[in-house]
PDB file as gemmi writes it, atoms N, CA and C in Angstrom:
CRYST1    1.000    1.000    1.000  90.00  90.00  90.00 P 1                      
ATOM      1  N   MET A   1      85.612-236.052 -16.066  1.00  0.00           N  
ATOM      2  CA  MET A   1      84.877-237.256 -16.361  1.00  0.00           C  
ATOM      3  C   MET A   1      85.229-237.682 -17.783  1.00  0.00           C  
ATOM      4  N   LEU A   2      85.409-238.960 -17.980  1.00  0.00           N  
ATOM      5  CA  LEU A   2      85.760-239.493 -19.293  1.00  0.00           C  
ATOM      6  C   LEU A   2      84.501-239.904 -20.044  1.00  0.00           C  
ATOM      7  N   MET A   3      84.472-239.621 -21.315  1.00  0.00           N  
ATOM      8  CA  MET A   3      83.356-240.008 -22.177  1.00  0.00           C  
ATOM      9  C   MET A   3      83.922-240.687 -23.416  1.00  0.00           C  
ATOM     10  N   GLN A   4      83.123-241.545 -24.031  1.00  0.00           N  
ATOM     11  CA  GLN A   4      83.550-242.164 -25.276  1.00  0.00           C  
ATOM     12  C   GLN A   4      83.446-241.147 -26.399  1.00  0.00           C  
ATOM     13  N   VAL A   5      84.359-241.245 -27.339  1.00  0.00           N  
ATOM     14  CA  VAL A   5      84.379-240.288 -28.442  1.00  0.00           C  
ATOM     15  C   VAL A   5      83.162-240.462 -29.335  1.00  0.00           C  
ATOM     16  N   GLY A   6      82.853-241.656 -29.739  1.00  0.00           N  
ATOM     17  CA  GLY A   6      81.745-241.875 -30.647  1.00  0.00           C  
ATOM     18  C   GLY A   6      80.481-242.323 -29.951  1.00  0.00           C  
ATOM     19  N   GLY A   7      80.367-242.119 -28.663  1.00  0.00           N  
ATOM     20  CA  GLY A   7      79.295-242.721 -27.902  1.00  0.00           C  
ATOM     21  C   GLY A   7      78.069-241.870 -27.679  1.00  0.00           C  
ATOM     22  N   GLU A   8      77.945-240.722 -28.303  1.00  0.00           N  
ATOM     23  CA  GLU A   8      76.766-239.878 -28.151  1.00  0.00           C  
ATOM     24  C   GLU A   8      76.471-239.582 -26.680  1.00  0.00           C  
ATOM     25  N   GLY A   9      77.499-239.280 -25.906  1.00  0.00           N  
ATOM     26  CA  GLY A   9      77.316-238.901 -24.524  1.00  0.00           C  
ATOM     27  C   GLY A   9      77.183-240.055 -23.550  1.00  0.00           C  
ATOM     28  N   THR A  10      77.395-241.277 -23.982  1.00  0.00           N  
ATOM     29  CA  THR A  10      77.338-242.408 -23.061  1.00  0.00           C  
ATOM     30  C   THR A  10      78.627-242.478 -22.274  1.00  0.00           C  
ATOM     31  N   ARG A  11      78.529-243.041 -21.095  1.00  0.00           N  
ATOM     32  CA  ARG A  11      79.710-243.167 -20.247  1.00  0.00           C  
ATOM     33  C   ARG A  11      80.498-244.412 -20.635  1.00  0.00           C  
ATOM     34  N   PRO A  12      81.809-244.377 -20.401  1.00  0.00           N  
ATOM     35  CA  PRO A  12      82.607-245.571 -20.691  1.00  0.00           C  
ATOM     36  C   PRO A  12      82.251-246.697 -19.721  1.00  0.00           C  
ATOM     37  N   THR A  13      82.505-247.897 -20.140  1.00  0.00           N  
ATOM     38  CA  THR A  13      82.208-249.049 -19.302  1.00  0.00           C  
ATOM     39  C   THR A  13      83.252-249.168 -18.191  1.00  0.00           C  
ATOM     40  N   PHE A  14      82.931-249.986 -17.215  1.00  0.00           N  
ATOM     41  CA  PHE A  14      83.854-250.245 -16.117  1.00  0.00           C  
ATOM     42  C   PHE A  14      85.157-250.823 -16.641  1.00  0.00           C  
ATOM     43  N   PHE A  15      85.067-251.677 -17.628  1.00  0.00           N  
ATOM     44  CA  PHE A  15      86.255-252.330 -18.166  1.00  0.00           C  
ATOM     45  C   PHE A  15      87.162-251.345 -18.895  1.00  0.00           C  
ATOM     46  N   GLU A  16      86.590-250.370 -19.583  1.00  0.00           N  
ATOM     47  CA  GLU A  16      87.401-249.340 -20.236  1.00  0.00           C  
ATOM     48  C   GLU A  16      88.107-248.474 -19.201  1.00  0.00           C  
ATOM     49  N   MET A  17      87.407-248.119 -18.143  1.00  0.00           N  
ATOM     50  CA  MET A  17      88.013-247.315 -17.088  1.00  0.00           C  
ATOM     51  C   MET A  17      89.119-248.103 -16.379  1.00  0.00           C  
ATOM     52  N   SER A  18      88.866-249.371 -16.119  1.00  0.00           N  
ATOM     53  CA  SER A  18      89.862-250.211 -15.466  1.00  0.00           C  
ATOM     54  C   SER A  18      91.090-250.382 -16.364  1.00  0.00           C  
ATOM     55  N   ALA A  19      90.862-250.547 -17.640  1.00  0.00           N  
ATOM     56  CA  ALA A  19      91.972-250.725 -18.579  1.00  0.00           C  
ATOM     57  C   ALA A  19      92.833-249.466 -18.651  1.00  0.00           C  
ATOM     58  N   THR A  20      92.225-248.285 -18.631  1.00  0.00           N  
ATOM     59  CA  THR A  20      93.011-247.052 -18.687  1.00  0.00           C  
ATOM     60  C   THR A  20      93.846-246.871 -17.423  1.00  0.00           C  
ATOM     61  N   GLU A  21      93.343-247.351 -16.294  1.00  0.00           N  
ATOM     62  CA  GLU A  21      94.094-247.216 -15.046  1.00  0.00           C  
ATOM     63  C   GLU A  21      95.239-248.223 -14.949  1.00  0.00           C  
ATOM     64  N   HIS A  22      95.058-249.403 -15.530  1.00  0.00           N  
ATOM     65  CA  HIS A  22      96.057-250.458 -15.406  1.00  0.00           C  
ATOM     66  C   HIS A  22      97.040-250.509 -16.576  1.00  0.00           C  
ATOM     67  N   LEU A  23      96.837-249.726 -17.592  1.00  0.00           N  
ATOM     68  CA  LEU A  23      97.718-249.763 -18.760  1.00  0.00           C  
ATOM     69  C   LEU A  23      99.174-249.422 -18.428  1.00  0.00           C  
ATOM     70  N   PRO A  24      99.451-248.355 -17.670  1.00  0.00           N  
ATOM     71  CA  PRO A  24     100.875-248.051 -17.391  1.00  0.00           C  
ATOM     72  C   PRO A  24     101.602-249.171 -16.658  1.00  0.00           C  
ATOM     73  N   THR A  25     100.970-249.811 -15.697  1.00  0.00           N  
ATOM     74  CA  THR A  25     101.649-250.899 -14.990  1.00  0.00           C  
ATOM     75  C   THR A  25     101.826-252.111 -15.893  1.00  0.00           C  
ATOM     76  N   SER A  26     100.862-252.351 -16.761  1.00  0.00           N  
ATOM     77  CA  SER A  26     100.991-253.464 -17.696  1.00  0.00           C  
ATOM     78  C   SER A  26     102.120-253.217 -18.687  1.00  0.00           C  
ATOM     79  N   LEU A  27     102.248-251.982 -19.152  1.00  0.00           N  
ATOM     80  CA  LEU A  27     103.346-251.647 -20.061  1.00  0.00           C  
ATOM     81  C   LEU A  27     104.698-251.810 -19.370  1.00  0.00           C  
ATOM     82  N   ARG A  28     104.777-251.412 -18.104  1.00  0.00           N  
ATOM     83  CA  ARG A  28     106.023-251.549 -17.356  1.00  0.00           C  
ATOM     84  C   ARG A  28     106.399-253.027 -17.211  1.00  0.00           C  
ATOM     85  N   ASP A  29     105.422-253.856 -16.855  1.00  0.00           N  
ATOM     86  CA  ASP A  29     105.692-255.285 -16.718  1.00  0.00           C  
ATOM     87  C   ASP A  29     106.129-255.904 -18.043  1.00  0.00           C  
ATOM     88  N   ALA A  30     105.481-255.503 -19.127  1.00  0.00           N  
ATOM     89  CA  ALA A  30     105.839-256.035 -20.442  1.00  0.00           C  
ATOM     90  C   ALA A  30     107.246-255.604 -20.840  1.00  0.00           C  
ATOM     91  N   LEU A  31     107.589-254.354 -20.554  1.00  0.00           N  
ATOM     92  CA  LEU A  31     108.930-253.859 -20.878  1.00  0.00           C  
ATOM     93  C   LEU A  31     109.996-254.595 -20.072  1.00  0.00           C  
ATOM     94  N   LEU A  32     109.746-254.808 -18.779  1.00  0.00           N  
ATOM     95  CA  LEU A  32     110.710-255.527 -17.949  1.00  0.00           C  
ATOM     96  C   LEU A  32     110.866-256.976 -18.395  1.00  0.00           C  
ATOM     97  N   TYR A  33     109.782-257.622 -18.772  1.00  0.00           N  
ATOM     98  CA  TYR A  33     109.865-258.999 -19.261  1.00  0.00           C  
ATOM     99  C   TYR A  33     110.671-259.056 -20.552  1.00  0.00           C  
ATOM    100  N   PHE A  34     110.384-258.133 -21.458  1.00  0.00           N  
ATOM    101  CA  PHE A  34     111.108-258.087 -22.725  1.00  0.00           C  
ATOM    102  C   PHE A  34     112.599-257.881 -22.498  1.00  0.00           C  
ATOM    103  N   LEU A  35     112.937-256.931 -21.628  1.00  0.00           N  
ATOM    104  CA  LEU A  35     114.355-256.677 -21.357  1.00  0.00           C  
ATOM    105  C   LEU A  35     115.012-257.868 -20.665  1.00  0.00           C  
ATOM    106  N   GLY A  36     114.263-258.560 -19.793  1.00  0.00           N  
ATOM    107  CA  GLY A  36     114.810-259.741 -19.128  1.00  0.00           C  
ATOM    108  C   GLY A  36     115.115-260.859 -20.105  1.00  0.00           C  
ATOM    109  N   VAL A  37     114.220-261.078 -21.052  1.00  0.00           N  
ATOM    110  CA  VAL A  37     114.438-262.116 -22.062  1.00  0.00           C  
ATOM    111  C   VAL A  37     115.610-261.744 -22.968  1.00  0.00           C  
ATOM    112  N   MET A  38     115.653-260.483 -23.375  1.00  0.00           N  
ATOM    113  CA  MET A  38     116.754-260.048 -24.235  1.00  0.00           C  
ATOM    114  C   MET A  38     118.099-260.069 -23.506  1.00  0.00           C  
ATOM    115  N   ALA A  39     118.073-259.826 -22.191  1.00  0.00           N  
ATOM    116  CA  ALA A  39     119.315-259.843 -21.411  1.00  0.00           C  
ATOM    117  C   ALA A  39     119.883-261.251 -21.302  1.00  0.00           C  
ATOM    118  N   GLN A  40     119.040-262.256 -21.431  1.00  0.00           N  
ATOM    119  CA  GLN A  40     119.550-263.623 -21.423  1.00  0.00           C  
ATOM    120  C   GLN A  40     120.377-263.901 -22.676  1.00  0.00           C  
ATOM    121  N   ARG A  41     120.010-263.263 -23.772  1.00  0.00           N  
ATOM    122  CA  ARG A  41     120.754-263.455 -25.020  1.00  0.00           C  
ATOM    123  C   ARG A  41     121.949-262.523 -25.124  1.00  0.00           C  
ATOM    124  N   ARG A  42     121.789-261.319 -24.641  1.00  0.00           N  
ATOM    125  CA  ARG A  42     122.833-260.304 -24.703  1.00  0.00           C  
ATOM    126  C   ARG A  42     123.142-259.828 -23.285  1.00  0.00           C  
ATOM    127  N   PRO A  43     124.184-260.340 -22.673  1.00  0.00           N  
ATOM    128  CA  PRO A  43     124.492-259.998 -21.280  1.00  0.00           C  
ATOM    129  C   PRO A  43     124.725-258.509 -21.031  1.00  0.00           C  
ATOM    130  N   VAL A  44     125.071-257.755 -22.063  1.00  0.00           N  
ATOM    131  CA  VAL A  44     125.304-256.325 -21.866  1.00  0.00           C  
ATOM    132  C   VAL A  44     124.006-255.605 -21.472  1.00  0.00           C  
ATOM    133  N   LEU A  45     122.867-256.200 -21.764  1.00  0.00           N  
ATOM    134  CA  LEU A  45     121.580-255.588 -21.421  1.00  0.00           C  
ATOM    135  C   LEU A  45     121.265-255.666 -19.928  1.00  0.00           C  
ATOM    136  N   HIS A  46     122.036-256.419 -19.174  1.00  0.00           N  
ATOM    137  CA  HIS A  46     121.826-256.443 -17.724  1.00  0.00           C  
ATOM    138  C   HIS A  46     122.070-255.059 -17.129  1.00  0.00           C  
ATOM    139  N   ARG A  47     122.937-254.289 -17.751  1.00  0.00           N  
ATOM    140  CA  ARG A  47     123.161-252.908 -17.297  1.00  0.00           C  
ATOM    141  C   ARG A  47     121.928-252.062 -17.540  1.00  0.00           C  
ATOM    142  N   VAL A  48     121.228-252.320 -18.622  1.00  0.00           N  
ATOM    143  CA  VAL A  48     119.996-251.585 -18.914  1.00  0.00           C  
ATOM    144  C   VAL A  48     118.931-251.920 -17.874  1.00  0.00           C  
ATOM    145  N   LEU A  49     118.882-253.166 -17.438  1.00  0.00           N  
ATOM    146  CA  LEU A  49     117.912-253.569 -16.419  1.00  0.00           C  
ATOM    147  C   LEU A  49     118.150-252.856 -15.096  1.00  0.00           C  
ATOM    148  N   ASP A  50     119.386-252.466 -14.826  1.00  0.00           N  
ATOM    149  CA  ASP A  50     119.669-251.720 -13.599  1.00  0.00           C  
ATOM    150  C   ASP A  50     118.986-250.360 -13.596  1.00  0.00           C  
ATOM    151  N   TYR A  51     118.732-249.814 -14.764  1.00  0.00           N  
ATOM    152  CA  TYR A  51     118.102-248.500 -14.886  1.00  0.00           C  
ATOM    153  C   TYR A  51     116.712-248.608 -15.513  1.00  0.00           C  
ATOM    154  N   SER A  52     116.032-249.698 -15.256  1.00  0.00           N  
ATOM    155  CA  SER A  52     114.737-249.917 -15.895  1.00  0.00           C  
ATOM    156  C   SER A  52     113.676-248.922 -15.430  1.00  0.00           C  
ATOM    157  N   ASP A  53     113.718-248.513 -14.167  1.00  0.00           N  
ATOM    158  CA  ASP A  53     112.733-247.542 -13.680  1.00  0.00           C  
ATOM    159  C   ASP A  53     112.893-246.196 -14.377  1.00  0.00           C  
ATOM    160  N   GLU A  54     114.131-245.760 -14.529  1.00  0.00           N  
ATOM    161  CA  GLU A  54     114.379-244.491 -15.200  1.00  0.00           C  
ATOM    162  C   GLU A  54     114.010-244.571 -16.682  1.00  0.00           C  
ATOM    163  N   GLY A  55     114.333-245.709 -17.309  1.00  0.00           N  
ATOM    164  CA  GLY A  55     113.978-245.888 -18.719  1.00  0.00           C  
ATOM    165  C   GLY A  55     112.484-245.918 -18.932  1.00  0.00           C  
ATOM    166  N   TYR A  56     111.772-246.580 -18.018  1.00  0.00           N  
ATOM    167  CA  TYR A  56     110.308-246.622 -18.118  1.00  0.00           C  
ATOM    168  C   TYR A  56     109.717-245.225 -17.933  1.00  0.00           C  
ATOM    169  N   ALA A  57     110.241-244.470 -16.985  1.00  0.00           N  
ATOM    170  CA  ALA A  57     109.738-243.113 -16.767  1.00  0.00           C  
ATOM    171  C   ALA A  57     109.974-242.235 -17.996  1.00  0.00           C  
ATOM    172  N   ALA A  58     111.130-242.371 -18.615  1.00  0.00           N  
ATOM    173  CA  ALA A  58     111.424-241.602 -19.825  1.00  0.00           C  
ATOM    174  C   ALA A  58     110.513-242.018 -20.977  1.00  0.00           C  
ATOM    175  N   LEU A  59     110.281-243.325 -21.122  1.00  0.00           N  
ATOM    176  CA  LEU A  59     109.384-243.811 -22.169  1.00  0.00           C  
ATOM    177  C   LEU A  59     107.965-243.286 -21.973  1.00  0.00           C  
ATOM    178  N   MET A  60     107.470-243.346 -20.736  1.00  0.00           N  
ATOM    179  CA  MET A  60     106.115-242.847 -20.464  1.00  0.00           C  
ATOM    180  C   MET A  60     106.027-241.337 -20.661  1.00  0.00           C  
ATOM    181  N   LEU A  61     107.094-240.621 -20.323  1.00  0.00           N  
ATOM    182  CA  LEU A  61     107.118-239.177 -20.555  1.00  0.00           C  
ATOM    183  C   LEU A  61     106.988-238.872 -22.041  1.00  0.00           C  
ATOM    184  N   LEU A  62     107.748-239.591 -22.855  1.00  0.00           N  
ATOM    185  CA  LEU A  62     107.676-239.371 -24.302  1.00  0.00           C  
ATOM    186  C   LEU A  62     106.303-239.747 -24.862  1.00  0.00           C  
ATOM    187  N   LEU A  63     105.753-240.874 -24.416  1.00  0.00           N  
ATOM    188  CA  LEU A  63     104.427-241.284 -24.883  1.00  0.00           C  
ATOM    189  C   LEU A  63     103.346-240.275 -24.493  1.00  0.00           C  
ATOM    190  N   GLU A  64     103.387-239.823 -23.252  1.00  0.00           N  
ATOM    191  CA  GLU A  64     102.380-238.871 -22.781  1.00  0.00           C  
ATOM    192  C   GLU A  64     102.514-237.524 -23.490  1.00  0.00           C  
ATOM    193  N   LEU A  65     103.740-237.038 -23.638  1.00  0.00           N  
ATOM    194  CA  LEU A  65     103.932-235.761 -24.330  1.00  0.00           C  
ATOM    195  C   LEU A  65     103.453-235.828 -25.772  1.00  0.00           C  
ATOM    196  N   HIS A  66     103.801-236.903 -26.461  1.00  0.00           N  
ATOM    197  CA  HIS A  66     103.363-237.055 -27.844  1.00  0.00           C  
ATOM    198  C   HIS A  66     101.838-237.141 -27.934  1.00  0.00           C  
ATOM    199  N   SER A  67     101.258-237.917 -27.051  1.00  0.00           N  
ATOM    200  CA  SER A  67      99.811-238.089 -27.075  1.00  0.00           C  
ATOM    201  C   SER A  67      99.093-236.792 -26.731  1.00  0.00           C  
ATOM    202  N   LEU A  68      99.579-236.068 -25.726  1.00  0.00           N  
ATOM    203  CA  LEU A  68      98.947-234.800 -25.360  1.00  0.00           C  
ATOM    204  C   LEU A  68      99.117-233.757 -26.450  1.00  0.00           C  
ATOM    205  N   LYS A  69     100.258-233.781 -27.115  1.00  0.00           N  
ATOM    206  CA  LYS A  69     100.528-232.795 -28.165  1.00  0.00           C  
ATOM    207  C   LYS A  69      99.689-233.052 -29.410  1.00  0.00           C  
ATOM    208  N   THR A  70      99.556-234.293 -29.815  1.00  0.00           N  
ATOM    209  CA  THR A  70      98.883-234.601 -31.071  1.00  0.00           C  
ATOM    210  C   THR A  70      97.389-234.875 -30.914  1.00  0.00           C  
ATOM    211  N   LEU A  71      96.971-235.474 -29.789  1.00  0.00           N  
ATOM    212  CA  LEU A  71      95.588-235.909 -29.655  1.00  0.00           C  
ATOM    213  C   LEU A  71      94.818-235.228 -28.532  1.00  0.00           C  
ATOM    214  N   ASP A  72      95.473-234.369 -27.758  1.00  0.00           N  
ATOM    215  CA  ASP A  72      94.846-233.695 -26.616  1.00  0.00           C  
ATOM    216  C   ASP A  72      94.229-234.676 -25.635  1.00  0.00           C  
ATOM    217  N   ALA A  73      94.880-235.780 -25.406  1.00  0.00           N  
ATOM    218  CA  ALA A  73      94.423-236.783 -24.442  1.00  0.00           C  
ATOM    219  C   ALA A  73      95.641-237.539 -23.933  1.00  0.00           C  
ATOM    220  N   SER A  74      95.510-238.134 -22.749  1.00  0.00           N  
ATOM    221  CA  SER A  74      96.612-238.940 -22.246  1.00  0.00           C  
ATOM    222  C   SER A  74      96.743-240.196 -23.104  1.00  0.00           C  
ATOM    223  N   PHE A  75      97.854-240.904 -22.946  1.00  0.00           N  
ATOM    224  CA  PHE A  75      98.097-242.087 -23.770  1.00  0.00           C  
ATOM    225  C   PHE A  75      97.013-243.152 -23.613  1.00  0.00           C  
ATOM    226  N   PRO A  76      96.635-243.543 -22.382  1.00  0.00           N  
ATOM    227  CA  PRO A  76      95.564-244.558 -22.273  1.00  0.00           C  
ATOM    228  C   PRO A  76      94.223-244.067 -22.821  1.00  0.00           C  
ATOM    229  N   GLU A  77      93.916-242.789 -22.619  1.00  0.00           N  
ATOM    230  CA  GLU A  77      92.657-242.251 -23.137  1.00  0.00           C  
ATOM    231  C   GLU A  77      92.627-242.296 -24.660  1.00  0.00           C  
ATOM    232  N   SER A  78      93.728-241.920 -25.284  1.00  0.00           N  
ATOM    233  CA  SER A  78      93.763-241.933 -26.747  1.00  0.00           C  
ATOM    234  C   SER A  78      93.764-243.356 -27.284  1.00  0.00           C  
ATOM    235  N   LEU A  79      94.392-244.280 -26.569  1.00  0.00           N  
ATOM    236  CA  LEU A  79      94.438-245.667 -27.011  1.00  0.00           C  
ATOM    237  C   LEU A  79      93.054-246.307 -27.000  1.00  0.00           C  
ATOM    238  N   TYR A  80      92.263-246.000 -25.975  1.00  0.00           N  
ATOM    239  CA  TYR A  80      90.935-246.588 -25.849  1.00  0.00           C  
ATOM    240  C   TYR A  80      89.832-245.699 -26.417  1.00  0.00           C  
ATOM    241  N   GLY A  81      90.175-244.574 -27.007  1.00  0.00           N  
ATOM    242  CA  GLY A  81      89.184-243.719 -27.646  1.00  0.00           C  
ATOM    243  C   GLY A  81      88.307-242.967 -26.670  1.00  0.00           C  
ATOM    244  N   LEU A  82      88.851-242.587 -25.534  1.00  0.00           N  
ATOM    245  CA  LEU A  82      88.099-241.834 -24.543  1.00  0.00           C  
ATOM    246  C   LEU A  82      88.550-240.381 -24.578  1.00  0.00           C  
ATOM    247  N   ARG A  83      87.709-239.508 -24.082  1.00  0.00           N  
ATOM    248  CA  ARG A  83      88.093-238.099 -23.985  1.00  0.00           C  
ATOM    249  C   ARG A  83      87.481-237.529 -22.716  1.00  0.00           C  
ATOM    250  N   GLN A  84      88.077-236.449 -22.218  1.00  0.00           N  
ATOM    251  CA  GLN A  84      87.549-235.809 -21.024  1.00  0.00           C  
ATOM    252  C   GLN A  84      86.577-234.725 -21.440  1.00  0.00           C  
ATOM    253  N   THR A  85      85.478-234.620 -20.723  1.00  0.00           N  
ATOM    254  CA  THR A  85      84.477-233.591 -21.031  1.00  0.00           C  
ATOM    255  C   THR A  85      84.685-232.396 -20.122  1.00  0.00           C  
ATOM    256  N   GLN A  86      84.297-231.249 -20.593  1.00  0.00           N  
ATOM    257  CA  GLN A  86      84.363-230.014 -19.811  1.00  0.00           C  
ATOM    258  C   GLN A  86      83.087-229.883 -19.005  1.00  0.00           C  
ATOM    259  N   GLN A  87      83.234-229.576 -17.726  1.00  0.00           N  
ATOM    260  CA  GLN A  87      82.041-229.378 -16.885  1.00  0.00           C  
ATOM    261  C   GLN A  87      82.053-228.017 -16.275  1.00  0.00           C  
TER     262      GLN A  87                                                      
END                                                                             
């Protein structure tokens, strides 16, 4: 169960929970849009777009590993200030 860090035991809101679930897909869409726009200026980036799924997976792996190593929370949890409680 996720709890807010500074919330004195209050539960996170529906919007915080929804945001943590939708963050990875939003990041993927933003990355693909960015690469698409940049590929219009630099045609060599079209090759990068061919491997966008692998690049996104590698990026998320690095983000999650860094976040788990430094903050003991997943990337969306650390971004929104949530933590998991022990039951």
